[in-house]
Backbone as numpy.savetxt, mean C-alpha at the origin, in Angstrom:
# Nx Ny Nz CAx CAy CAz Cx Cy Cz
-13.39 -51.78 -28.18 -12.58 -50.80 -27.04 -13.13 -49.88 -26.67
-13.37 -49.44 -25.72 -13.73 -48.18 -25.18 -12.53 -47.46 -24.89
-12.96 -45.81 -25.51 -11.66 -44.97 -25.04 -11.48 -44.80 -23.59
-9.97 -44.78 -23.28 -9.64 -44.39 -21.81 -10.24 -43.20 -21.77
-10.75 -42.78 -20.09 -11.20 -41.65 -19.58 -10.76 -41.44 -18.12
-10.46 -40.72 -17.52 -10.22 -40.24 -16.46 -11.26 -40.02 -15.77
-11.87 -40.77 -14.66 -12.79 -40.58 -13.47 -12.60 -38.94 -13.06
-13.82 -38.38 -12.69 -13.55 -37.03 -12.36 -12.97 -37.04 -10.83
-12.83 -38.15 -10.07 -12.16 -37.89 -8.78 -10.58 -38.11 -9.41
-10.12 -38.48 -10.28 -8.85 -38.61 -11.02 -8.57 -37.32 -11.25
-9.18 -36.54 -12.05 -9.03 -35.02 -12.38 -8.64 -34.48 -11.35
-9.48 -34.55 -10.03 -9.45 -33.26 -9.42 -8.15 -33.79 -8.77
-7.83 -34.87 -8.60 -6.67 -35.02 -7.83 -5.16 -34.73 -8.47
-5.38 -34.60 -9.94 -4.51 -34.40 -10.90 -3.89 -32.81 -10.81
-5.42 -31.90 -10.88 -5.57 -30.82 -10.49 -4.73 -30.25 -9.06
-5.57 -30.84 -8.32 -4.55 -30.59 -6.89 -2.98 -30.50 -6.94
-2.61 -31.83 -7.67 -1.12 -32.02 -7.30 -0.63 -31.05 -8.50
-1.20 -30.66 -9.50 -0.57 -29.59 -10.50 -0.42 -28.46 -9.89
-1.55 -28.21 -8.99 -1.39 -26.56 -8.26 -0.68 -26.65 -7.13
-0.20 -27.87 -6.62 0.68 -27.89 -5.58 2.32 -27.79 -6.21
2.25 -28.33 -7.26 3.51 -28.35 -7.99 3.90 -26.83 -8.36
2.94 -26.01 -8.50 3.31 -24.79 -9.11 3.47 -23.79 -8.12
3.07 -23.75 -6.61 3.18 -22.83 -5.70 4.11 -23.07 -4.73
5.80 -23.20 -5.38 6.59 -23.00 -4.58 7.04 -21.79 -4.19
6.83 -20.43 -4.70 7.17 -19.29 -4.08 6.72 -18.87 -2.69
7.66 -17.85 -2.60 7.08 -17.34 -1.16 5.89 -16.39 -1.27
6.08 -15.74 -2.20 4.79 -14.59 -2.25 3.90 -15.21 -2.90
2.71 -14.72 -2.20 1.45 -15.58 -2.36 0.33 -14.16 -2.44
-0.65 -14.59 -3.46 -1.64 -13.92 -3.55 -2.80 -13.64 -2.01
-3.23 -12.63 -1.65 -4.10 -12.31 -0.60 -5.07 -13.50 -0.57
-4.93 -13.99 0.66 -6.14 -14.98 0.97 -5.72 -16.32 0.74
-4.46 -16.79 0.22 -4.20 -18.13 -0.37 -3.43 -18.63 0.76
-3.73 -19.83 0.80 -3.14 -20.86 2.16 -1.37 -20.84 1.99
-1.04 -20.61 2.98 0.33 -20.70 3.21 1.24 -21.92 2.74
2.40 -21.83 1.98 3.20 -22.71 1.28 3.42 -23.36 2.64
3.87 -24.82 2.41 4.63 -25.59 3.41 5.77 -25.49 3.34
6.34 -25.57 4.67 7.72 -25.46 4.79 8.33 -26.30 5.91
9.50 -26.57 5.71 9.87 -27.47 7.02 10.74 -26.77 7.66
10.98 -25.19 7.62 11.94 -24.45 8.60 10.56 -23.77 9.31
11.15 -22.65 9.93 10.68 -21.55 10.42 10.02 -20.55 9.55
8.62 -20.14 9.61 7.92 -19.78 8.82 7.43 -17.93 9.37
7.75 -16.98 8.72 7.13 -15.50 9.09 6.46 -15.34 8.26
5.00 -15.14 8.57 4.02 -14.89 7.84 3.13 -13.26 7.75
3.36 -12.29 6.62 3.62 -11.24 6.59 2.21 -10.95 5.45
1.34 -9.96 5.80 -0.14 -9.80 4.54 -0.36 -8.37 5.25
-0.90 -7.60 4.01 -1.30 -6.42 4.25 -0.98 -5.31 3.00
-0.76 -4.19 3.46 -0.43 -3.19 2.54 -0.14 -3.27 1.09
-0.81 -2.88 -0.09 -0.42 -3.28 -1.20 0.83 -2.10 -1.29
0.48 -1.17 -0.59 2.06 0.18 -0.74 3.04 -0.45 -0.16
3.08 -1.36 0.41 4.49 -2.01 1.14 5.22 -3.43 0.41
4.12 -3.88 -0.23 4.42 -5.25 -0.52 5.67 -5.17 -1.39
6.01 -4.57 -2.24 7.27 -4.71 -2.85 8.61 -4.33 -1.92
8.27 -3.58 -0.65 9.50 -3.56 0.25 9.45 -4.47 1.20
8.09 -4.93 1.55 8.26 -6.60 2.29 8.81 -7.58 1.44
8.46 -7.33 0.42 9.06 -8.61 -0.45 10.60 -8.59 -0.31
11.08 -7.09 -0.91 12.46 -6.77 -0.59 13.16 -7.36 0.67
12.75 -7.14 1.85 13.21 -7.39 3.04 13.34 -9.00 2.88
12.02 -9.75 2.77 12.02 -10.84 2.75 13.20 -11.77 1.98
13.29 -11.46 0.74 14.33 -11.95 0.05 15.56 -11.50 0.51
16.13 -10.66 1.15 17.40 -10.14 1.59 17.63 -11.01 2.77
16.31 -11.02 3.97 16.78 -11.58 4.99 16.86 -13.43 5.25
16.33 -13.86 3.74 16.76 -14.97 3.46 18.10 -15.36 3.34
18.95 -14.36 2.61 20.13 -14.65 2.52 20.98 -14.68 3.99
20.50 -13.88 4.91 20.86 -13.71 5.90 20.74 -15.12 6.92
19.56 -15.46 6.91 18.65 -16.64 7.44 18.02 -17.57 6.94
18.62 -18.47 6.05 18.03 -19.21 5.18 17.25 -20.38 5.81
17.37 -20.35 7.09 16.55 -21.39 7.98 15.14 -20.62 7.72
14.97 -19.47 7.75 13.98 -18.86 7.91 13.01 -18.39 6.57
11.94 -18.76 6.66 10.96 -18.09 5.26 9.92 -17.11 5.57
10.49 -16.15 4.80 9.31 -15.08 5.15 8.42 -15.12 4.07
7.34 -15.03 4.25 6.14 -15.37 3.25 5.32 -13.98 3.08
5.13 -13.48 2.14 4.65 -12.22 1.70 3.30 -11.90 0.93
2.45 -11.49 1.51 1.24 -11.17 0.50 0.79 -10.09 0.89
-0.19 -9.49 -0.55 -0.49 -8.07 -0.28 -2.26 -8.05 0.05
-2.78 -7.36 -0.65 -4.44 -7.44 -0.31 -4.77 -6.25 0.18
-4.25 -5.18 0.69 -4.47 -4.13 1.61 -4.34 -4.36 2.60
-4.01 -2.95 3.55 -3.91 -2.83 4.96 -4.82 -3.39 5.84
-6.35 -3.34 5.54 -7.13 -3.94 6.22 -7.62 -5.28 6.24
-6.83 -6.01 4.72 -6.87 -7.61 4.83 -5.68 -7.79 6.06
-4.54 -7.05 6.36 -3.43 -7.70 7.03 -3.92 -7.49 8.54
-4.45 -6.28 8.70 -5.02 -6.36 10.12 -6.11 -7.13 10.72
-7.09 -7.36 9.76 -8.06 -8.73 9.79 -7.24 -9.97 10.06
-6.56 -10.14 9.28 -5.71 -11.63 9.59 -5.08 -11.49 11.13
-4.50 -10.51 11.32 -4.09 -10.08 12.62 -4.91 -10.15 13.72
-6.13 -9.93 13.66 -6.80 -10.09 14.56 -7.38 -11.52 14.92
-7.44 -12.31 13.59 -7.85 -13.46 13.60 -6.56 -14.24 14.02
-5.49 -13.76 14.47 -4.44 -15.03 14.92 -3.79 -15.49 13.67
-3.84 -15.30 12.19 -3.11 -16.30 11.23 -1.89 -15.62 10.74
-1.37 -14.29 11.37 -0.24 -13.70 10.88 0.47 -13.41 11.97
2.07 -13.57 11.41 3.04 -12.93 12.52 3.01 -11.38 12.56
2.67 -10.88 11.39 3.02 -9.74 11.23 1.71 -9.00 10.18
1.24 -7.88 10.49 0.58 -7.28 9.44 1.24 -6.02 8.98
1.21 -5.87 7.73 1.50 -4.79 7.18 0.50 -3.72 6.77
0.83 -2.51 7.61 -0.21 -1.48 7.03 0.50 0.03 6.69
-0.22 0.68 5.94 0.14 2.05 5.58 -0.72 3.11 6.11
-1.42 2.66 7.41 -1.97 3.34 8.16 -1.87 3.19 9.51
-2.35 3.88 10.46 -2.18 3.30 11.74 -3.68 2.02 11.81
-3.60 1.57 13.24 -4.82 0.83 13.44 -5.54 1.83 13.66
-6.95 1.49 13.65 -8.02 2.23 14.13 -8.36 1.60 15.80
-8.90 2.64 16.35 -9.21 2.00 17.98 -10.18 0.76 18.06
-10.85 0.74 17.15 -11.87 -0.28 17.22 -11.26 -1.68 16.66
-9.92 -1.47 15.66 -9.50 -2.53 15.42 -8.45 -3.21 16.46
-7.99 -2.15 17.36 -7.13 -2.52 18.40 -8.00 -3.00 19.61
-8.81 -2.73 19.68 -9.75 -3.20 20.82 -10.41 -4.56 20.45
-10.59 -4.65 19.31 -11.16 -6.27 18.61 -9.76 -7.15 18.88
-8.57 -6.62 18.45 -7.25 -7.75 18.54 -7.25 -8.01 19.94
-7.34 -6.77 20.84 -6.96 -6.99 22.26 -8.11 -8.04 22.78
-9.39 -8.00 22.34 -10.12 -8.90 22.84 -9.87 -10.49 22.60
-9.42 -10.54 21.16 -9.41 -11.90 20.51 -8.39 -12.31 21.40
-7.30 -11.64 21.90 -5.78 -12.14 22.36 -6.01 -12.23 23.54
-7.18 -12.09 24.32 -6.89 -12.41 25.66 -6.36 -11.31 26.60
-6.49 -9.94 26.05 -6.11 -8.82 26.59 -4.97 -8.42 26.44
-4.26 -8.88 25.42 -2.66 -8.09 24.67 -3.09 -7.28 23.70
-2.66 -6.31 23.74 -2.86 -5.55 22.67 -1.86 -5.75 21.58
-2.04 -5.28 20.41 -1.10 -5.44 19.33 0.20 -4.24 19.27
0.96 -4.65 18.64 2.28 -3.93 19.08 2.65 -3.51 17.87
2.94 -1.98 17.56 3.42 -1.19 16.42 4.38 -0.97 16.42
4.86 -1.12 14.92 6.43 -0.85 14.67 6.35 0.22 13.30
6.83 1.66 13.69 7.07 2.17 12.48 8.53 1.81 11.75
8.26 1.41 10.37 9.54 0.62 9.79 10.00 1.81 8.70
8.99 2.69 8.00 9.50 3.53 7.07 8.77 4.46 6.92
9.30 5.52 5.78 8.30 6.81 5.69 7.93 7.04 4.30
6.85 7.29 3.91 5.95 7.69 2.47 5.76 8.86 2.72
6.11 9.52 1.30 5.52 10.90 0.88 4.22 10.64 -0.11
3.10 10.40 0.61 1.96 9.86 -0.54 1.71 10.89 -1.70
2.33 10.59 -2.66 2.19 11.63 -3.91 0.93 11.45 -4.71
0.65 12.77 -5.14 -0.41 12.97 -6.02 0.03 13.13 -7.94
-0.64 12.05 -8.18 0.26 12.13 -9.72 -1.03 12.57 -10.77
-0.12 13.08 -11.91 -1.35 13.23 -12.92 -0.45 12.87 -14.30
-1.03 13.08 -15.38 -0.53 12.57 -16.60 0.85 13.47 -16.77
1.77 12.64 -17.52 2.81 13.93 -17.75 2.52 14.57 -18.71
1.85 14.77 -19.42 1.67 16.06 -20.04 0.61 17.15 -19.90
0.26 17.08 -18.59 -0.86 17.80 -18.13 0.13 18.95 -17.47
-0.29 20.27 -17.76 0.76 21.45 -17.47 0.57 21.89 -15.90
-0.21 21.37 -15.08 -0.39 21.77 -13.71 0.64 20.91 -12.99
1.45 22.12 -12.02 2.69 21.44 -11.39 2.56 21.63 -9.75
1.19 22.01 -9.26 0.89 21.85 -7.75 -0.52 22.13 -7.95
-0.89 21.78 -6.39 -2.36 21.72 -6.24 -2.16 22.07 -4.58
-3.36 22.71 -4.16 -3.91 22.87 -2.62 -4.65 22.06 -2.25
-4.27 21.35 -0.95 -5.01 20.61 -0.43 -6.72 20.83 -0.23
-7.01 22.13 -0.25 -8.52 22.58 -0.30 -8.90 22.11 -1.89
-8.29 22.20 -2.93 -8.80 21.74 -4.07 -8.69 20.19 -4.30
-8.04 19.65 -3.64 -7.94 17.91 -3.63 -9.28 17.23 -3.19
-9.62 18.30 -1.96 -10.85 17.77 -1.15 -12.10 18.23 -2.28
-11.98 19.13 -3.23 -12.95 19.79 -3.67 -13.10 18.64 -4.87
-11.93 17.96 -5.45 -11.97 17.16 -6.42 -12.60 15.57 -5.97
-12.15 14.99 -5.01 -12.17 13.82 -4.32 -13.56 13.76 -3.61
-13.52 14.77 -2.59 -14.69 14.61 -1.74 -16.34 14.74 -2.36
-17.37 14.01 -1.40 -18.55 14.14 -1.65 -18.99 15.49 -1.46
-19.93 15.91 -2.72 -20.24 17.43 -3.05 -19.03 18.27 -3.40
-18.17 17.76 -3.57 -17.28 18.87 -3.84 -17.58 19.50 -5.30
-16.94 20.47 -5.37 -17.30 21.42 -6.76 -16.56 21.57 -7.91
-15.36 20.75 -7.73 -14.41 20.73 -8.78 -14.48 19.47 -9.64
-14.83 19.57 -10.85 -14.61 18.31 -11.68 -14.03 18.60 -13.17
-13.77 19.84 -13.25 -13.15 20.32 -14.47 -11.63 20.60 -14.23
-10.66 20.35 -15.17 -9.40 20.86 -15.10 -9.47 22.34 -15.52
-10.31 22.75 -16.22 -10.20 24.26 -16.53 -10.50 25.27 -14.93
-11.15 24.47 -14.14 -11.40 25.09 -12.79 -10.33 25.44 -12.23
-9.33 24.80 -12.37 -7.88 24.56 -12.01 -6.79 25.70 -12.68
-7.53 26.32 -13.99 -6.97 27.14 -14.64 -5.70 26.11 -15.77
-6.02 25.22 -16.01 -5.30 24.48 -17.12 -6.08 23.80 -17.90
-5.46 23.84 -19.08 -5.95 22.95 -20.40 -4.97 21.63 -20.73
-5.70 20.71 -20.55 -4.66 19.24 -20.57 -4.86 18.86 -21.97
-3.59 18.83 -22.54 -3.67 18.19 -24.02 -3.97 16.71 -23.65
-4.82 16.35 -24.93 -5.64 14.82 -25.03 -6.69 15.05 -24.41
-7.29 15.83 -23.52 -8.38 15.87 -22.59 -9.51 16.61 -23.19
-10.11 16.11 -24.16 -10.90 17.01 -24.80 -12.22 17.27 -24.28
-12.65 16.11 -22.93 -13.77 16.75 -22.22 -13.59 17.69 -21.32
-12.15 17.62 -20.80 -12.16 18.72 -19.37 -12.35 18.25 -18.09
-12.88 16.85 -18.24 -13.69 16.19 -17.17 -12.17 15.67 -16.24
-11.99 15.90 -14.88 -11.21 15.34 -14.26 -11.40 13.60 -13.97
-10.75 13.01 -14.46 -10.96 11.43 -14.20 -10.28 11.15 -12.63
-11.08 10.90 -11.55 -10.39 10.51 -10.43 -10.11 8.94 -10.27
-9.10 8.80 -9.96 -8.33 7.48 -9.97 -8.05 7.31 -8.20
-8.39 6.28 -7.40 -8.11 6.17 -6.20 -8.00 4.51 -5.89
-8.19 4.09 -4.66 -7.90 2.57 -4.27 -9.34 2.04 -3.66
-9.32 0.94 -3.50 -10.36 0.37 -3.11 -10.20 0.24 -1.76
-11.27 0.24 -0.83 -11.64 0.69 0.51 -11.10 -0.41 1.59
-10.42 -1.29 0.90 -9.79 -2.38 1.91 -7.81 -1.83 2.12
-7.80 -0.65 1.35 -6.31 -0.32 1.37 -6.24 0.85 2.31
-4.99 1.05 3.00 -4.78 1.97 4.22 -4.38 3.03 3.27
-4.15 2.98 2.35 -3.68 4.41 1.39 -5.29 5.29 1.50
-6.34 4.37 0.79 -7.50 5.00 0.74 -8.09 5.61 2.06
-7.89 4.81 3.10 -8.30 5.53 4.38 -7.82 6.69 4.86
-6.01 6.52 4.61 -5.33 7.65 4.96 -5.68 8.93 4.00
-5.71 8.71 2.84 -6.04 10.00 2.10 -7.45 10.65 2.44
-8.32 9.60 2.69 -9.66 10.29 3.21 -9.35 10.97 4.20
-9.11 10.55 5.20 -8.57 11.34 6.61 -7.82 12.55 6.62
-6.71 12.55 5.73 -5.61 13.62 5.34 -6.18 14.68 5.00
-6.91 14.25 3.75 -7.60 15.13 2.69 -9.09 15.64 3.00
-9.78 14.78 2.99 -11.16 15.05 3.33 -11.47 15.53 4.86
-11.13 14.78 5.49 -11.39 14.73 7.12 -12.32 13.77 7.27
-12.56 13.22 8.49 -12.82 11.96 9.05 -14.60 12.06 8.62
-15.13 13.44 8.58 -16.30 13.46 8.78 -17.00 13.12 6.87
-16.11 13.64 6.25 -16.59 13.48 4.64 -15.92 12.24 3.97
-17.05 12.00 3.07 -16.82 10.83 2.23 -16.32 10.83 0.91
-15.66 9.92 0.46 -15.44 10.15 -0.76 -16.82 10.08 -1.99
-16.08 11.34 -3.07 -17.38 11.52 -4.20 -17.33 10.19 -5.04
-18.72 9.94 -5.28 -18.99 8.58 -6.33 -18.59 8.77 -7.34
-17.95 7.65 -8.17 -17.64 7.92 -9.57 -16.06 7.78 -9.87
-15.35 7.50 -8.98 -13.99 7.31 -9.09 -13.50 5.90 -9.49
-12.43 5.73 -10.06 -12.10 4.75 -10.69 -10.88 4.07 -9.51
-11.45 2.92 -9.13 -11.03 2.59 -7.62 -9.80 1.15 -8.12
-8.63 1.21 -8.12 -7.70 0.04 -8.42 -7.38 -0.54 -6.98
-7.01 -1.93 -7.18 -6.60 -2.83 -6.28 -5.16 -2.54 -5.88
-4.34 -1.91 -6.77 -2.83 -1.85 -6.32 -2.45 -0.30 -6.54
-1.04 -0.24 -5.85 -0.57 1.38 -5.86 0.01 1.26 -7.30
0.47 0.42 -7.85 1.23 0.34 -9.38 0.23 0.62 -10.27
-0.98 -0.17 -10.03 -2.37 0.00 -11.04 -2.82 1.39 -11.04
-2.48 2.17 -9.87 -3.21 3.86 -9.87 -2.49 4.36 -10.78
-0.82 4.39 -10.54 0.34 5.15 -11.42 -0.17 4.87 -12.93
-0.24 3.82 -13.21 -0.31 3.23 -14.53 -1.54 3.55 -15.38
-2.65 3.41 -14.53 -3.68 4.28 -15.17 -3.80 5.74 -15.31
-3.37 6.29 -14.47 -3.10 7.92 -14.52 -2.17 7.91 -15.84
-1.23 7.13 -15.93 -0.33 7.26 -17.22 -0.69 7.14 -18.24
-1.86 6.51 -18.65 -2.41 6.35 -19.74 -3.74 7.09 -20.17
-4.01 8.06 -19.34 -5.00 8.85 -19.12 -4.98 10.03 -19.05
-4.94 11.07 -20.07 -4.45 12.58 -20.14 -5.34 13.12 -19.03
-6.54 12.84 -19.04 -7.67 13.65 -18.00 -7.55 13.36 -16.48
-6.69 12.18 -15.85 -7.07 11.70 -14.78 -5.99 12.22 -13.70
-6.26 12.14 -12.42 -5.52 12.39 -11.10 -5.44 11.20 -10.42
-4.45 10.86 -9.45 -4.41 9.94 -8.88 -3.63 9.99 -7.71
-3.61 9.11 -6.77 -2.67 9.05 -5.39 -2.25 7.79 -5.27
-0.85 7.67 -5.23 -0.24 6.31 -4.65 1.26 6.71 -3.76
1.79 5.77 -3.46 3.22 5.67 -2.71 3.84 6.62 -3.66
4.86 7.45 -3.01 6.29 8.15 -3.68 6.84 6.65 -4.35
6.91 5.71 -4.26 7.79 4.82 -4.68 7.53 4.15 -6.19
6.50 4.76 -6.33 5.61 4.08 -7.41 5.65 5.15 -8.85
6.35 5.78 -8.68 6.55 7.37 -9.83 7.01 6.49 -11.19
6.75 7.27 -12.45 6.92 6.33 -13.40 7.47 7.78 -14.22
8.14 7.49 -15.42 8.17 8.30 -16.56 6.90 8.65 -17.33
5.79 8.01 -17.31 4.45 8.39 -17.65 3.73 9.15 -16.97
3.86 9.63 -15.57 3.48 10.45 -14.87 4.13 11.69 -14.35
3.40 12.59 -13.76 4.00 13.93 -13.07 3.53 13.71 -11.64
4.28 14.17 -10.69 4.32 14.21 -9.27 3.98 15.83 -8.96
2.88 15.88 -8.14 2.53 17.44 -8.15 3.27 17.66 -6.82
3.46 18.88 -6.56 3.85 19.56 -5.28 2.58 20.20 -4.71
2.40 19.93 -3.11 1.24 20.32 -2.63 1.31 21.63 -1.46
0.23 22.21 -1.69 0.14 23.20 -0.64 -0.60 22.71 0.28
-0.48 23.42 1.78 -1.32 22.83 2.84 -2.88 23.48 2.56
-2.67 24.73 2.21 -3.87 25.63 1.69 -3.38 26.66 0.70
-4.40 26.75 0.38 -4.47 28.11 -0.95 -3.36 29.16 -0.52
-2.46 29.67 -1.15 -1.87 30.75 -0.98 -0.27 30.58 -0.27
-0.44 29.36 0.29 0.89 28.65 0.63 1.71 28.05 -0.38
3.00 28.10 0.13 3.91 27.61 -0.92 3.99 26.13 -1.00
4.02 25.48 -2.19 3.86 23.73 -2.18 4.93 23.49 -2.22
4.72 22.28 -1.68 6.31 21.53 -1.19 5.95 19.95 -2.16
7.34 19.64 -2.71 7.38 18.39 -3.42 7.52 17.24 -2.44
7.15 16.11 -2.94 7.51 14.75 -2.10 8.85 14.25 -2.30
9.34 14.48 -1.19 10.76 13.89 -0.98 11.12 13.37 0.26
12.23 12.67 0.35 12.76 12.15 1.39 12.84 13.30 2.57
13.31 14.24 2.39 13.60 15.58 3.43 12.12 16.02 3.52
11.33 16.20 2.77 10.07 16.77 3.34 9.12 15.90 3.96
9.51 14.31 3.82 8.79 13.59 4.46 9.40 13.25 6.11
10.63 13.56 6.10 11.10 13.56 7.46 10.91 14.77 8.19
11.01 15.84 7.69 10.62 17.01 8.45 8.87 17.39 8.37
8.24 16.51 7.90 6.88 16.51 7.91 6.24 17.97 7.09
7.05 18.49 6.55 6.46 19.76 5.45 5.89 19.43 4.45
5.69 18.06 4.10 4.96 17.27 2.97 3.65 17.39 3.28
2.37 17.67 3.08 1.04 17.85 3.43 0.53 16.07 3.70
1.20 15.29 2.76 1.04 13.89 2.73 2.00 12.87 3.71
2.75 13.53 4.25 3.76 12.62 4.77 3.19 11.70 6.03
3.80 10.30 5.55 3.00 9.26 6.61 4.11 8.17 6.94
3.91 7.71 7.91 4.73 6.45 8.36 4.25 5.14 8.08
5.01 3.99 7.51 4.61 3.01 7.22 4.61 1.76 8.34
3.70 0.76 8.69 3.87 0.18 9.88 4.04 -1.44 9.54
4.64 -2.03 10.72 4.11 -3.53 10.74 3.57 -3.59 12.26
2.92 -4.58 12.26 1.96 -4.84 13.48 2.43 -6.20 14.06
2.71 -6.61 15.50 2.21 -7.78 15.65 1.23 -7.94 16.56
0.84 -9.33 16.95 0.14 -9.40 17.71 0.39 -9.61 19.36
0.78 -8.41 19.86 1.46 -8.61 21.28 2.55 -8.73 21.00
3.73 -9.14 21.84 5.06 -9.24 21.95 5.36 -10.40 20.77
6.00 -9.84 20.07 6.48 -10.95 18.67 7.29 -12.02 19.20
7.20 -13.09 18.73 8.12 -14.42 19.00 9.33 -13.93 18.86
10.60 -14.79 19.52 11.75 -14.45 19.01 12.34 -14.06 17.72
11.88 -15.04 16.88 12.35 -15.13 15.37 11.87 -14.25 14.60
10.48 -13.65 15.15 10.03 -12.37 14.51 10.80 -11.22 14.97
10.81 -10.93 16.49 11.37 -9.71 16.82 12.75 -9.66 16.20
13.43 -10.79 15.80 14.82 -10.89 14.85 14.83 -10.14 13.96
13.88 -10.64 13.04 13.65 -10.12 11.82 13.34 -8.43 11.92
12.34 -8.05 12.74 11.98 -7.00 13.06 12.93 -5.89 13.36
13.83 -6.27 14.44 15.33 -5.83 14.98 16.21 -5.56 13.48
16.09 -6.54 12.38 17.07 -6.42 11.04 16.10 -5.36 10.37
15.37 -5.43 10.18 14.31 -4.41 9.33 14.85 -3.00 9.83
14.75 -2.47 11.04 15.14 -1.35 11.56 16.47 -1.09 11.89
17.22 -2.08 11.36 18.79 -1.98 11.27 19.05 -0.95 10.00
20.54 -0.74 9.95 20.79 0.09 8.93 20.95 -0.69 7.70
21.23 -2.16 7.90 21.03 -2.97 6.81 19.34 -2.89 5.87
18.66 -3.01 7.02 16.94 -3.19 6.62 16.82 -1.84 6.08
17.04 -0.77 6.76 16.63 0.78 6.32 17.28 0.97 4.99
18.47 0.34 4.59 18.85 0.77 3.17 18.01 0.14 2.10
17.23 -0.68 2.52 16.46 -1.53 1.56 15.22 -0.63 1.37
14.90 0.11 2.51 13.62 1.34 2.18 14.04 2.08 1.26
15.39 2.83 1.45 15.99 3.53 0.17 15.86 3.02 -1.04
16.44 1.90 -0.99 16.46 1.17 -2.73 15.14 1.03 -3.20
13.91 0.85 -2.40 12.82 0.55 -3.10 12.06 1.58 -3.48
12.47 3.15 -2.91 11.95 4.53 -3.18 11.38 4.94 -2.19
11.31 4.82 -0.69 10.64 5.03 0.23 11.77 5.48 1.18
11.27 6.14 2.16 12.38 7.20 3.07 12.62 6.36 4.55
13.96 6.12 4.68 14.11 5.30 5.88 13.89 6.12 7.12
13.87 5.81 8.27 12.64 6.57 9.40 14.13 7.68 9.88
15.58 7.68 9.82 16.24 8.37 10.57 17.08 8.94 9.07
16.62 9.19 8.14 16.93 9.84 6.54 18.00 8.87 6.26
18.70 9.55 5.01 19.80 8.77 4.27 20.90 8.37 4.88
């Protein structure tokens, strides 16, 4: 008797079935197909900086409106904005403003209707070093010389510090991939629109990955959202220029914009949102939704 074998087509069907059985959660990886739902679905994709915040909104909104499923994916602000332009999302999460060229493409794609912008939280984009690094503050000028093309700072000793565990004295630059809104925002705010990043940085796909790498690398410096701080890293105060007093990232300095890298976080809809999406946005901007902003570690729009 011949041993029993599944034919290739049967194996394929089994694999598909197994995959379907394992995809019941609402949070998906960027680029994956939406999970089937019998109710109303709001699809949000984009900023990795915001993904924990948007997921928390989704989970809490489900308690309020169990008939509505909010599906969340990351991938970067650029991924979310591209999905918005292509018409496959209800909302794009972005840690930067849409570029004029992106707004133009979205408007053309949607019959002359411009995307609508909602500022939903504030962030003080933080600069992190290893917890044992003795440096406490840095000027924006020096950050530009560390990260910018043809920048002249590549040793910690040039900043007047000796870092324990960093025998080479070489600054290890950690950043984000170019699909990230944080990558774009940091470049424009620190380097200016005309200057590019210096080659040789270690670029991470996620905000928490940046902080984790800095936390285990004594020579490193990196940038990420204020909500991603851990005990393994130190958050630096920033001065707008050398000689000016540095300011720590905080709720107050984000609100009054005294911190040099204070920024807004956004949700974008492709024109006027559908009624159920507008209801969700109104809830996000309500005291209940803004309390979640605080709980996650970002700054509510109107303070605590």
